[in-house]
N, C-alpha and C positions, 0 to 999 in steps of 0.2 A: 521170849519177848517178840513181837511181831515186828518185822523189818519194813520200813519205809520203802516204797518202790519209786524210783525215778527213772527217765530215760537216761540223763547224763550227769554224772557227778564229776566235779572239777575240785581237785586238791590245791588249795592255795588261793587266798583272795588279795594277791598283788596285782600288778598291772596285766601280766599274762593270764592270769586265771580269770580276772574279770572281763579282760577284752575278749577272750574265748567264749565266755557265757554271753557278752553282748552280741558277738557275731552270729553265735548259735541262735539267739533269740530273734535276731533280725531276719535270719534265713528261714526260721520255722517259729512262729510265735506258740505254736501249740506244744512246744517240747517241755517237759518238765525237767528244769535244770536246777541243780543243788550246788552250791558253792561251800566248801568246808575249810575253816580257816583256824590254824591253832591259837594265833594270837587273839587279843581282845580288840582288835582294830583291823581295818582294811588298810592296804597300801604297800604292805611288804617292805621294801627296802626305800620307800618313800613315806617320810612323815613330817608333819607340819605342826608345830606349837605355837600357841599364842603367848606373846610375850609383851610386857609393858613397852609402849613406846610414847613419843612426844603427843600422838594424836589419841593415846589411851591405851590402844592395844593393837597388835598387828602379828600376822601369821608369819612365822620364819621356818624356813626349810632345814631340817637337821638329818636328811637323807639325800638321795638323788634330787637335783634342784634345776638342772639345766636342759634345756632343749635347743635344737637348731633347725633352721630352715631346710636343711637337707635331709632332716628326719621326716620324711613326708607323710609317713603314716601317722606319727604321734601329732604332727600339725593338723592333719585333717581330723583327727580326733578331738583335737583342742577346739577346732572351728565347730565340730558337730556339737559338743557339749556347751558351747556359749561361753567359753573362758577366753581370757585374753592374756596376751604375754608382753613383756617389756624388755627393752635391751639391757644387757648386763653393763653396769657402769664401768668404763675402763679409761676415763680421761683423768689425766693429772699426773702427779708425780710418782713414779713406781720405784720401788725399793728392791735391792738386791745385794745378797750377802753371800758370797763364796770365797773360798781360798783359806778356810780356817778360821778358828775362833778370834785370831788377832787382827784378821783381814778388815779393812775399812767397809763401811756399808755404803754402798753407792746408790745413787738415784738416777733416774732417766725419764723421759717423757714419751719417747718413741714405742712403736710396737716391738721393736728389737731390743734385747737386753743390753745393758752397757758392758759389753765385752771387749777385750783388746782386739786389734786387726787380726792377729794371729789365731785368736779363739774363735772369732767369727768366720774365719777361712776355714777353720776345722770343722765348724758347726755346718757350714755350707756344704762341704764334701760329704759330711756324715748324712746329712738329710737327703742329699742327691743319692747316695749308696741305698739307704734305708728304703727310700720311696722307690727305687728302681726294683729293688727286691720285692717290695710289697705289691708292686704291679704284675708279678708272676704268680701271686698267690691266688688259690681258688677259695675264695671266702666261704662258699657253701659247703666244701670239703677239703679242708687244708691239706689232707694227706695226699690229695691228687697233684698237689703243688710239685714242680719239678725239684728235685733235691729235697724233698720233705724230710726224709729220715735224717739226712744230714743237718739241716736247719733245726729239727726238733731234738737233735742230740746235744746242741750247744745252748747256752743261755744268753740273755741280753748282755750280762756282764762280760762273758768271753768275747762276744762279737765286738763290744765297746773296747775291751783292752786291746784287740787285734787292729781296730780301725780307726780309733781317736787317739791322737798324740798328745793332747794338752790336758793337764790334770784337772784344770778348770771346767773344762767341757764334760769329763767323766763325772765330775761332782755334780754338775747340772743335770745330766742324764740320771743319776741317783735321785736327785730331788723330784724329776718329772715321774720317775717310775714308783717311788713311794707315794706321791700325791694322786697320780691317776689310777694306779693298780693296787695300792697298799701293801706293797711288797719290794723287796730289793731286787735289783737288776739280776743277782746270782740266783734268784728264785723261780725266775721265769723262762720258759722256753722262748727261744728265740722265733720260732715258727708261730707261735700263738702271738708274740708282740707283733710280728709282720701281719698276720691276720686281722688283729685288732686295728692296726694302723690303716689297712687297706679298706676295712669296713667303713672307717671314719672318714677316708678320702685323702689320707696322708698323715704324716706324723704331725706337722704343725697344726692341723685340723683339731687335733686332740687337744692342744695346749692353749690355743688362742681364743679371745672372745670376740673376734671380727667376724662379719658377717659370712655364714657358712660354716663356722667353726663350733666346736663342742660347746662351748660357753656363750653362745651367742644370745639366748633369751632366757628369762625366768618366767614363770606363770603368776600372775597375779593371784594373791590368796594361798599360794603354795602348790607344789605338785602333787600332794596327797589329794587334792581336790579331784583330780583324774579318777584315782579309784573309788573316791565317794559319789561322784557323779554316776560312774558306771554302775555301782551297787544300786543306786536309785533306779538306773534304767532296768537293770536284770530284777530288782525287787528286793528290798532288804529282807522280806520274809523267805527269801530263797538263799539267803547269805547266813550261815552258822558260824558264829565266832567262838573262841574256846573250844573248838571241836578238833583237835590234833588227830589225824589218821594215824592208826597204829598198824593195821595190816589191810591188804587187798587181796581177796580171793577170787578166783575166776573159774568158771567151768564153760561148757560149750554154749550155755544159754545166758547166764547171768554173770554179774561181777558183784561180789559183796565187799564192801567197804565198811571197815570197823573203827570207830573211834574210843575214846575212853569210856564213852557213856552211852553210845547208840551203834545200831547196826543199820545199813542201807543196803538196798539191792537195785542195781541199774544195768543198762544194756552196754554202756561205754563209760571208761573212766579216764579223765584227762588230768595228768600229774603236772604241775607247774611250780612245785616248790622248789628250793636250791638242789643241786644233785646229791649231795651228802644226805639230805633228808629225803629226797625220792628214793634212794637206795634202801633206806630204813623202812619206807611205807610198803615197798614191794617184798619184803623178806618177813619170814615168820620170826618174831622176836621173844615167844614165851613156850613153855612146855606144852600148854594147851594147844598152841598153833601147831607144834610138832605133832601132837596127837591127832589133830585134825588132818594132817597130811596122810598119816598111817590109816585112819579110818575113812577117809573121803578119797578113794584112788582115783574116782572119776573127775575131781577138780584139781586146780593146782594154783599156787602161789605164782604170779608172773614174775620170777626172779630174772635179774638180769644177768648178761653171760659174764663170765669170770673177768674178762677185760673191761667190760663196761662198769662191773662192780668196784673194781679197783680204782677206776677212774672216779666213780661216784664219791667213794671213801676218802679219796685223796684230794677232791676238789674241795679244799678248805675256805671258809669265808676271811677275807683278809682284813686288815684292820685300818679304819679311820675314824678319827675324832673331830667333831665339829664344834667350834666355839664361835658364839655371837656375842659382840661387845656392843653395849648401848651405851651412848654418850648423852650427857644432859649438861647444860651450862649456859652461859651468856650468849647473845648473838654474835659478838666480837670474838669469843673463844671459838665458836663454831666456824666462823668465817675463816680463821686461821687454820684450824686443824682439818676441815672438811677436805681440803684438797690433799692431804696426806691420807686420812682415814678411808676416804671413799674411793681413793685410787686402788689400783690393783698392787697388792703387796705380792711382787712377782716371785721371789724365790728364798728361802732360808734353808741353807744346807743342812745345818745342824740344829738340834733343840727340838721343840715342840711343832714348830710351823714348817710346812712344806710350802704349798701355794695358798693363797687366800685372796679374798677380793673385799 
């Protein structure tokens, strides 16, 4: 079989892959760029589905869904693509349930949860400590952070156990961890948590929907539009869906990219899929591939170092479930319930829900 020849092949048609293709095309319109995607859609971890609504139908996000004004690159991209954003609704009665299954459900209307003065004091001190430590983190290379080894040797759970003294705050931190990261505090490196907080501009910025915070805006029509619009700019003919990359072979002149059905040659490869999948792409996975190593000594598979390979294999995709409820009824029924339903459901410490909006 004759291999197709391209200048650049990009593995993954999520936001990273399609943004890379778009930027390369803007820099040099003559480049032959091919994007390979294993799924039957673009968007990666952003996906929008059409669901029946009062107006007939509407697009709802079931993956990544928020953007904020401090994310300057994505905001510039939204403007370039001619898309619009709207503010996350956060006005009304908010609901809080912590303290165990028998604890009462509390409501509040301010941006601060309905916590006791003692818990609020505990929260204030903890935020100050975490934001102070976050300020010392080298976001671009966390291992250059002072005391990086010590910070990386502890979990978020172990730090909270040492520095928070109210059970209710510890429970709240658990809710935040599961909602934002999809994992328990005991599963997360404290250094990673600090790096993530520093990149967001502080811990509260990760949790709030006020201006400059992580849940500030949503995109009209859904976030998957970003990838669809980028694919149009790159050209759908240059995006191959259902083309999962199995191996990448490289020699001094060419890189050879193999999928289940096709083989491609190119000068450069950009791999943008999640780490655990990227590690699989760069490693031989069959007896035939191993035989190629033995018979083509002049080439090589660009395998990761053992340290990076271990990181890639351990970088699991954590778990979130997204549920959207659609309500219909009389105008009176709506006017009564909208102030509850459209408000921010702040925190449920147990059961199916964590944070919701």
